[in-house]
VMD Tcl script that draws the C-alpha trace (Angstrom):
set ca {
  {-12.03 -12.85 26.39}
  {-8.53 -11.15 25.90}
  {-6.04 -13.15 24.35}
  {-2.11 -13.22 24.97}
  {-0.49 -10.25 23.40}
  {3.09 -10.18 21.52}
  {4.24 -6.52 20.69}
  {6.10 -5.90 17.34}
  {8.58 -2.82 17.85}
  {8.34 0.01 15.45}
  {9.40 -0.20 12.09}
  {9.60 2.47 8.97}
  {8.87 1.39 5.50}
  {9.21 3.03 2.19}
  {5.86 2.97 0.49}
  {4.81 3.31 -3.20}
  {4.37 6.56 -4.31}
  {4.12 8.33 -7.85}
  {5.51 11.69 -7.11}
  {6.81 12.28 -3.46}
  {8.76 9.68 -1.12}
  {6.48 8.50 1.38}
  {6.94 6.23 4.27}
  {4.87 4.22 7.03}
  {6.40 4.38 10.62}
  {4.33 1.85 12.93}
  {4.09 -0.38 15.53}
  {1.59 -3.07 16.41}
  {0.23 -5.79 18.68}
  {-0.67 -9.04 17.74}
  {-3.35 -10.65 19.91}
  {-3.28 -14.49 20.08}
  {-5.97 -16.87 20.22}
  {-4.23 -19.02 23.16}
  {-1.12 -19.08 25.28}
  {0.55 -22.06 23.60}
  {0.87 -19.73 20.46}
  {3.17 -17.38 22.23}
  {6.38 -19.11 22.24}
  {6.13 -20.03 18.35}
  {5.35 -16.44 17.54}
  {8.38 -15.15 19.37}
  {10.32 -17.70 17.58}
  {9.16 -16.62 14.34}
  {9.30 -12.91 14.76}
  {11.99 -12.53 12.11}
  {9.76 -14.37 9.62}
  {6.80 -12.31 10.84}
  {8.68 -8.88 10.55}
  {9.71 -9.90 7.36}
  {6.38 -10.60 5.92}
  {4.68 -7.36 7.45}
  {7.46 -4.97 5.83}
  {6.75 -6.80 2.60}
  {3.06 -6.30 2.92}
  {3.50 -2.58 3.93}
  {6.41 -1.82 1.48}
  {3.98 -3.17 -1.44}
  {1.06 -0.54 -0.46}
  {0.62 2.96 -2.02}
  {0.31 6.28 -0.02}
  {-3.33 6.54 -1.01}
  {-4.26 2.83 0.13}
  {-2.55 3.59 3.69}
  {-4.29 6.89 4.09}
  {-7.63 6.01 4.72}
  {-9.31 3.74 7.37}
  {-10.33 1.32 4.95}
  {-6.91 0.78 3.67}
  {-5.65 0.56 7.08}
  {-8.19 -2.32 7.54}
  {-7.25 -4.32 4.62}
  {-3.57 -4.00 5.66}
  {-4.35 -5.86 9.10}
  {-6.50 -8.62 7.57}
  {-3.81 -9.20 5.03}
  {-1.18 -9.02 7.93}
  {-3.21 -11.54 9.98}
  {-3.82 -14.06 7.04}
  {0.17 -13.90 6.22}
  {1.18 -14.42 9.81}
  {-1.43 -17.29 10.72}
  {-0.12 -19.01 7.61}
  {3.28 -19.21 9.54}
  {1.76 -20.70 12.85}
  {0.83 -23.97 13.78}
  {0.54 -23.73 17.83}
  {-2.13 -21.17 17.58}
  {-3.95 -18.18 15.66}
  {-3.48 -14.33 15.50}
  {-6.94 -12.97 16.54}
  {-6.44 -9.42 16.23}
  {-3.84 -7.05 15.31}
  {-3.70 -3.43 16.82}
  {-1.88 -0.64 15.67}
  {-0.38 1.17 18.63}
  {1.44 3.55 16.10}
  {0.66 4.48 12.71}
  {1.82 7.40 10.80}
  {1.97 7.76 7.11}
  {4.48 10.66 5.88}
}
mol new
graphics top color blue
foreach p $ca { graphics top sphere $p radius 0.5 }
foreach p [lrange $ca 0 end-1] q [lrange $ca 1 end] { graphics top cylinder $p $q radius 0.2 }
display resetview
């Protein structure tokens, strides 16, 4: 069963790189485990976006360029966001756009 969804608007973040300047442009959707989590998630959106920006900004170009790196990032995001929520949890994260330049 699909849970309630919350969209996180597009963001652009510089990422760590040895030589060139690289960035990530992404947007994503959070799938929550229950309706009750919607209100809290929306109230905490500034905190959630901040956590996501910090997590992504600490990644390297190499880490985010492959599938395993993206899966790892999703797991870290989910864990971090769930640490804020009390009324429910993030069940899944879906990248609706993800570009590494």
